N, C-alpha and C positions, 0 to 999 in steps of 0.2 A: 642899295643891294637887294638882290632879287631872291626869292623864294626857291628852294630846291624842290623838284618834283619827287616824290615820294611813292611806294606802293603802300595803299592802306588797304584793309578789308572792311566793307560794310557789311554788317549782320542784320538781317532783318527775321523778326519772329513773326509768323501769321497765326493769328488765332481766329477761329470760326465759332459762332456762338446763334444763338436765336430758334433752333430746331433740334431734337434729339438726334443722335447718330450721325452727328457731323464728325469730319477727323480730329484727332488730335492737333494741338497746334505743329506747325513745320517751322523750318529755318530755311532760309536763303543766305547765300554769301557770293559777293563779287568784289572783284578788286578794282580799285581807282588809282590812278597816276595822277597825282596832281600836289598842289601845297597841303599842309596840313588843314588850314582855314576853309580852303576852297573844297577838299574831300568831306570836311564834316557837313558843310552846306550840302553839297551834292547827296551825300549820305542821307540825311535828315529830310531831304525832298521827297525821297522814296517812300516815305511813312505816308500813311493814309488809312482812312476808315470809311467804310461804305455799307450801307443796308440795301439789300435788294427788296423793293416793296412789294412784287409779286410773290417771293418765298419766306419773306422774313427773316433770311440769312445775313448774318453781319459777320463783314471780315475787315479785321485790325491788324495792319501791319505796321509795326513798330521798329525802326532801323537805326542801329548806333554804329559808330566807326570805331574799329580796333586798330 
């Protein structure tokens, strides 16, 4: 039995910190057409956390599948 590809939405919340005056959190969404398990994996791979050593600005992106 094969898995059916469906449309899923990956929603990523982007948070900034480390320096006063940074923008509020933002959200991005994109579609993934795949099996549910593959879509979950692809979506989670979009999550990351990074700090710019020169500015001290920290960016955290957390992605979940809907």
